C-alpha positions in Angstrom: 0.0 0.0 0.0 1.3 3.5 -0.8 1.8 5.3 2.4 3.4 8.6 3.4 3.7 10.5 6.7 4.6 14.1 7.6 5.7 14.5 11.2 4.1 17.6 12.5 4.5 18.9 16.0 1.7 21.3 16.9 2.6 22.1 20.5 0.4 24.6 22.4 1.0 25.8 26.0 -2.7 26.6 26.5 -5.8 26.6 24.3 -5.1 30.1 23.0 -3.8 31.5 19.8 0.0 31.8 19.6 1.5 35.2 20.4 3.5 37.2 17.8 6.3 39.6 18.8 8.1 42.1 16.5 11.4 43.8 16.9 12.1 47.4 16.0 14.3 46.3 13.0 11.2 44.7 11.5 11.4 41.0 12.2 8.3 39.2 13.5 8.2 35.7 15.0 5.7 33.6 16.9 6.7 32.8 20.5 7.8 29.2 20.4 6.0 26.5 22.4 7.5 26.0 25.8 9.3 29.5 25.7 8.4 32.9 27.0 9.4 36.3 25.5 11.8 38.3 27.7 11.8 41.8 26.3 14.5 43.0 28.8 16.9 40.1 28.1 19.7 41.5 25.8 22.8 39.2 26.1 24.4 41.1 23.2 24.1 44.6 21.9 22.9 43.1 18.6 20.1 41.0 20.3 16.7 42.2 19.2 14.5 39.4 20.6 15.1 36.8 23.3 13.1 33.9 24.6 13.8 31.6 27.6 12.5 28.1 28.1 9.9 27.8 30.9 11.8 24.8 32.0 15.5 24.2 31.7 18.3 26.4 30.4 17.4 26.7 26.7 17.4 30.2 25.2 16.5 31.5 21.7 18.1 34.7 20.6 17.5 36.7 17.4 20.4 39.0 16.6 20.5 41.7 13.9 23.7 43.2 12.5 23.9 46.0 10.0 26.4 44.9 7.4 28.4 46.4 4.6 30.3 44.7 1.9 28.3 41.4 1.9 26.4 41.3 -1.3 24.7 38.0 -1.2 23.6 35.1 1.1 26.0 32.8 -0.8 28.9 35.1 0.1 27.8 35.2 3.7 27.6 31.4 3.8 31.1 31.1 2.3 32.5 33.4 4.9 30.8 31.3 7.7 32.1 28.0 6.2 35.7 29.4 6.1 35.6 30.8 9.6 33.9 27.8 11.2 35.5 25.2 9.0 32.2 23.3 8.6 29.5 22.9 6.0 26.2 24.8 6.1 22.7 23.7 4.9 20.4 26.0 2.9 16.7 26.0 3.5 13.8 27.9 2.0 10.9 29.2 4.1 8.0 31.6 3.0 10.1 34.6 4.0 13.1 33.6 1.8 16.3 31.5 2.0 18.5 30.9 5.0 21.3 28.6 5.9 22.1 26.9 9.2 24.8 25.0 11.0 25.2 23.2 14.4 27.9 23.7 17.0 28.9 21.8 20.1 31.3 23.2 22.7 32.2 23.2 26.4 31.7 26.2 28.7 31.7 27.1 32.4 33.7 26.0 35.4 33.5 23.0 35.6 33.1 22.7 31.9 29.7 21.6 30.6 28.7 20.6 27.1 26.4 22.8 25.1 24.9 22.8 21.6 23.7 25.6 19.3 21.8 25.7 16.0 22.3 29.0 14.2 20.3 30.1 11.2 21.5 33.1 9.2 20.0 35.2 6.4 20.3 38.7 4.8 17.4 41.1 4.8 17.4 44.8 4.0 21.2 45.1 4.4 21.2 43.3 7.7 22.5 39.9 8.8 19.9 38.1 10.9 20.9 35.3 13.2 18.5 32.9 14.9 20.2 31.0 17.7 19.1 28.1 19.9 21.4 27.6 22.8 20.9 24.6 25.2 22.7 21.9 27.2 23.3 18.8 25.1 21.0 16.7 27.3 17.9 18.8 26.4 18.9 20.3 23.0 16.9 17.9 20.9 13.7 18.4 22.9 13.6 22.1 21.9 14.8 21.8 18.3 11.3 21.3 16.7 9.9 24.5 18.4 13.0 26.5 17.3 12.8 25.2 13.7 9.1 26.1 13.6 9.9 29.7 14.8 12.4 30.1 12.0 10.0 28.7 9.4 7.4 31.2 10.4 9.6 34.3 10.5 8.3 37.5 8.8 10.3 40.5 7.7 8.7 43.9 7.4 7.5 47.1 9.2 6.9 47.0 12.9 3.4 47.3 14.4 4.2 50.8 15.6 5.1 51.9 12.1 3.2 49.7 9.7 3.7 49.8 6.0 0.8 51.6 4.4 -1.5 49.7 2.1 -2.8 52.4 -0.3 -4.4 51.7 -3.6 -1.1 52.6 -5.1 2.4 52.3 -3.5 3.9 55.6 -2.3 6.6 56.5 -4.9 8.7 58.6 -2.6 8.9 57.5 1.1 10.0 60.3 3.4 13.0 58.3 4.4 13.6 55.7 1.8 15.5 52.6 2.9 19.0 52.0 1.5 19.3 49.4 -1.3 19.6 46.1 0.6 21.5 43.0 -0.5 19.4 40.5 -2.5 17.7 38.3 0.1 17.7 35.3 -2.3 21.1 35.6 -4.1 22.1 34.0 -7.3 24.9 34.9 -9.6 23.5 37.3 -12.1 26.1 37.7 -14.9 26.2 41.0 -16.7 25.4 39.1 -19.9 22.0 38.4 -18.5 21.0 42.0 -19.3 21.4 43.4 -22.8 24.4 45.7 -22.6 23.3 47.7 -25.5 20.1 48.7 -23.7 21.0 49.2 -20.0 18.6 50.4 -17.5 18.6 54.2 -17.5 19.8 56.1 -14.4 16.8 56.5 -12.2 15.3 60.0 -12.1 14.4 61.6 -8.9 10.7 61.0 -8.2 8.5 64.1 -7.9 8.2 65.4 -4.3 4.4 65.8 -4.6 3.2 63.3 -7.2 -0.3 63.3 -8.5 -2.3 60.8 -6.5 -2.8 57.7 -8.5 -6.2 56.5 -9.6 -7.9 54.1 -7.2 -10.2 52.8 -10.0 -9.2 49.3 -11.1 -9.6 48.5 -14.8 -12.0 45.9 -16.0 -11.0 42.3 -15.2 -8.6 40.6 -17.5 -10.1 38.6 -20.3 -9.6 34.8 -20.5 -6.1 33.6 -21.2 -5.4 34.3 -24.9 -4.3 30.7 -25.7 -5.1 28.2 -28.4 -7.6 25.5 -27.5 -4.8 23.0 -27.0 -2.8 25.3 -24.7 -3.4 26.2 -21.0 -2.0 28.7 -18.6 0.0 26.3 -16.4 0.3 28.9 -13.6 -3.4 28.5 -12.9 -3.3 26.2 -9.9 0.5 26.5 -9.5 2.0 27.2 -6.1 4.2 30.2 -5.4 6.8 28.7 -3.1 9.3 31.6 -2.6 9.9 35.2 -3.5 12.4 37.8 -2.7 10.3 40.9 -2.1 6.8 42.3 -2.1 5.2 45.6 -1.2 2.6 44.1 1.2 0.9 40.8 1.8 -2.4 41.8 0.3 -2.2 44.8 -2.1 0.8 44.5 -4.5 1.7 41.0 -3.2 3.8 38.4 -4.9 0.8 36.0 -5.0 -1.0 38.4 -7.3 1.4 37.6 -10.1 -0.6 34.5 -11.2 -4.1 35.3 -9.9 -5.5 36.0 -13.4 -6.1 39.8 -12.7 -4.3 42.8 -13.9 -6.1 45.2 -11.7 -3.6 47.7 -10.2 -4.1 46.7 -6.6 -4.0 43.0 -7.6 -0.5 43.3 -9.2 2.9 42.9 -7.7 5.3 45.7 -6.6 8.7 45.4 -4.8 9.3 46.6 -1.3 10.2 50.3 -1.5 13.9 50.7 -1.8 14.6 47.1 -2.6 16.8 46.8 -5.7 16.7 44.1 -8.4 17.1 41.2 -9.0 13.6 40.2 -7.8 12.9 36.4 -7.9 9.8 34.3 -7.8 9.7 30.4 -7.8 6.6 28.5 -8.8 5.8 24.8 -8.6 3.5 23.5 -11.4 1.0 20.8 -10.7 3.4 18.4 -12.5 6.2 18.2 -15.0 5.0 19.9 -18.2 6.1 20.9 -21.6 6.5 24.8 -21.7 5.9 26.6 -25.0 5.3 30.3 -24.3 5.4 32.9 -21.6 3.4 36.1 -21.3 4.3 39.0 -19.0 2.0 42.0 -18.5 3.2 45.3 -17.1 1.0 47.8 -15.3 -0.3 50.9 -16.9 1.6 54.0 -16.2 0.6 56.3 -13.3 1.7 59.8 -12.5 4.4 59.8 -9.8 5.7 56.3 -10.4 6.9 56.5 -13.9 9.5 53.9 -14.9 8.5 51.3 -12.3 7.4 48.8 -14.9 9.6 45.7 -15.2 12.1 45.6 -18.0 14.9 43.0 -18.3 14.0 39.5 -17.1 15.2 35.9 -17.1 13.1 32.8 -17.0 14.5 29.4 -15.8 13.0 25.9 -15.5 14.0 22.9 -13.5 12.8 19.2 -13.5 14.7 18.4 -10.2 13.4 20.8 -7.6 13.4 24.4 -6.3 17.0 24.4 -5.3 18.7 22.6 -8.2 18.6 21.8 -11.9 17.9 25.3 -13.1 18.5 26.1 -16.8 17.8 29.4 -18.5 15.1 29.1 -21.1 14.6 32.8 -21.9 16.2 36.2 -21.4 14.3 39.3 -22.6 13.1 42.8 -22.0 9.6 44.3 -21.6 8.3 47.5 -23.0 7.1 50.2 -20.7 3.5 49.7 -21.7 0.4 47.8 -20.5 -0.9 44.7 -22.2 0.4 41.2 -22.6 3.9 40.8 -24.1 4.5 37.3 -25.4 7.7 35.3 -25.8 8.1 31.8 -27.3 10.2 29.2 -25.5 12.7 26.8 -27.1 11.2 23.6 -28.4 11.4 20.8 -25.9 11.4 23.1 -22.8 10.2 21.1 -19.8 10.0 21.6 -16.1 7.9 21.4 -12.9 9.6 24.4 -11.2 9.8 27.8 -12.9 11.8 30.8 -11.7 11.2 34.4 -12.9 14.0 36.9 -12.2 13.3 40.6 -12.8 16.7 42.2 -13.5 15.6 45.8 -13.7 12.9 48.3 -14.5 12.5 51.4 -16.7 14.2 53.8 -14.3 12.2 54.2 -11.1 14.6 54.2 -8.2 12.1 53.2 -5.6 9.7 50.6 -7.0 9.4 47.8 -9.6 6.0 46.5 -10.7 4.6 43.7 -12.8 0.9 42.9 -13.2 0.7 39.3 -14.3 2.7 36.3 -15.4 1.3 33.5 -17.6 3.1 30.3 -18.7 1.6 28.2 -21.5 1.9 24.6 -22.4 -0.2 21.8 -23.9 -3.5 21.3 -22.1 -3.4 18.2 -19.9 -5.9 15.4 -20.6 -8.9 15.3 -18.4 -7.8 13.9 -15.1 -8.9 10.4 -14.2 -10.7 10.6 -10.9 -11.4 7.9 -8.3 -14.5 7.3 -6.2 -18.1 7.7 -7.0 -18.6 10.6 -9.4 -15.0 11.6 -8.6 -15.8 13.6 -5.5 -13.0 14.3 -3.1 -13.7 13.1 0.4 -12.1 12.1 3.7 -12.6 8.5 4.9 -11.4 6.4 7.8 -10.5 9.5 9.8 -9.4 8.7 13.3 -7.0 9.6 16.1 -4.6 6.9 17.2 -1.8 6.4 19.6 0.3 4.8 16.8 1.3 5.8 13.3 -1.3 4.3 11.0 -2.7 2.5 14.1 -6.3 1.7 15.2 -8.6 4.3 16.7 -7.6 5.2 20.2 -10.1 4.4 23.0 -10.1 6.6 26.0 -8.3 9.9 26.7 -4.8 10.9 25.8 -2.4 11.9 28.7 -0.6 15.2 28.7 2.6 14.9 26.7 1.2 12.2 24.5 1.6 12.1 20.7 -1.8 12.1 18.9 -1.7 10.6 15.5 -4.3 11.8 13.0 -4.9 9.2 10.3 -7.1 9.2 7.2 -7.6 8.2 3.6 -8.2 10.9 1.0 -10.6 9.3 -1.6 -11.4 10.6 -5.1 -8.0 12.2 -5.8 -7.5 13.3 -9.4 -4.5 12.0 -11.3 -2.6 13.9 -14.1 -1.3 12.4 -17.3 1.7 11.0 -15.4 -0.6 9.2 -13.0 0.3 11.4 -10.1 -1.9 13.3 -7.7 -1.3 16.5 -5.8 -2.7 17.0 -2.3 -2.6 19.8 0.2 -3.9 19.6 3.8 -4.6 22.2 6.4 -5.0 21.2 10.1 -7.0 23.1 12.7 -7.1 22.3 16.4 -10.5 23.2 18.0 -12.0 23.3 21.4 -15.3 21.4 22.3 -17.3 24.4 21.1 -15.7 24.3 17.6 -13.5 27.4 18.2 -10.1 27.3 16.4 -7.2 27.2 18.9 -4.4 26.7 16.4 -4.3 26.6 12.6 -1.5 25.2 10.4 -1.9 25.7 6.7 -0.4 23.3 4.2 1.0 20.9 6.8 1.0 18.5 3.9 1.8 19.4 0.3 2.5 16.1 -1.4 2.7 14.8 -4.9 3.1 11.1 -5.8 1.7 8.4 -8.1 -1.6 6.9 -7.2 -1.3 3.2 -6.3 -3.2 0.7 -8.4 -6.8 0.0 -7.2 -8.0 -1.2 -4.8 -5.1 0.4 -2.9 -5.1 4.1 -2.1 -2.9 6.6 -0.3 -3.0 6.8 3.5 -2.0 9.9 5.4 -0.8 10.2 9.0 0.2 13.5 10.8 0.5 14.0 14.5 0.2 16.5 17.3 2.5 16.5 20.4 0.5 17.6 23.4 2.5 19.6 26.0 3.3 17.7 29.2 2.0 20.6 31.4 -0.5 23.4 31.1 -2.9 21.8 28.6 -6.3 21.6 30.2 -8.2 18.3 30.3 -11.3 18.1 28.1 -12.7 17.4 24.7 -10.9 18.7 21.6 -11.2 18.3 17.9 -9.0 18.0 14.8 -10.4 19.4 11.6 -8.8 18.8 8.2 -9.2 20.8 5.1 -8.1 19.0 1.9 -7.4 20.4 -1.5 -6.9 18.5 -4.7 -4.7 21.0 -6.6 -5.1 19.3 -10.0 -8.9 19.4 -10.0 -9.5 22.3 -7.6 -11.8 20.2 -5.5 -11.8 20.4 -1.7 -13.1 18.3 1.2 -13.1 18.4 5.0 -13.4 16.1 7.9 -13.3 16.4 11.7 -12.8 14.0 14.7 -12.9 14.6 18.4 -10.4 13.3 21.0 -10.2 13.5 24.8 -7.3 14.8 27.0 -7.3 13.6 30.6 
């Protein structure tokens, strides 16, 4: 039987929503399970946030260091490897790329053994360090909470000084940020940009620009593609990006939402320089034939913000390897779709767009829409009566793929959530694509904790009568979790067909 399991630790200290804290330098994290935020703890001048374990000696520190002369994350990683004489590991989270390494050393009198895991990244010209420090005997018990903190980090304005979300980005901030190093660095050879047509020197933006229009144009028409071609970015997943103006208006996710309305387009964070990168995962490996990019219409006060030079890459191996350039080109400073053919035989499941420059604006870069075309897939073969997606055999268990648990779970127990997704669609290659959200609820149905996309899995469907089986788990805290009735609710999405389903099951805590 085809089986897969994603180990998920959802640890809550009390049936309340997790607390977010933000430092003045614009980094926001969720207080990790088992830790408390200590605003007055500053072990180093560079420490901006500090957390202490409620039990034991573990501490989590976030340090921020203004840097000069480090142009990329790869350069920073090389420096760390040379200084520490050890390898580093790169990871990608929604906020961007980081690398991490582990240390073990002795300290104190008498000497005691300690371990540290250190994540590092570049953001807005600053090096950010995320450090877990603990005694070797308890280090592993705090590692999952620390890794989850890093995975959920957000960079941006502080709550006291939030970034505005106007109908149009402000073309001239009163105190524009300096041009930061690229948060997702890649070598960008000069040959990637046409040397005969370089980006013009940016002109100073007007001090008092005419307010932009807040009226969005009519919705975009249907994708202009032949009957046998489809926009492959419909249903694709944006898995990483290097910059966005805000998370709603002018967000990276708007690049493939099918709309060219001005507030549903993408704009870079003010002051962030090119290159700007976006990585998409298609529903499956596909043949790629043509790409369309659509710039925004010009508005008074932000002239020259439209994207210009760009590069498109494809990979069949994954988001971190196997990239090959399939197109380099330049866009006109004009609205409307601009189409480019791709070399015959171009294939890939991951696509990376890099915007290398704009038409001269020194503050912002904009792009309204990205479309990627390829042969239309055959109608998916669906399983189950009438092909509906549904959740079956949902249960909580004390064992992975085990029987339904009878009785209550003790504090500190691992609660396995097991189920079968029925009616999954399969693409031409016989593979399905499933996403799952998990919600922890109290006995009244109120959401205590939500984790989106705890599972984003793609694999071949087994031959009938076999079917996939899913198992995820929750680790209950050993203390501070009230006894009572709780529920686990699952939200499933078949990303090939667009169908969704849900299921819920209760469990008891003694």
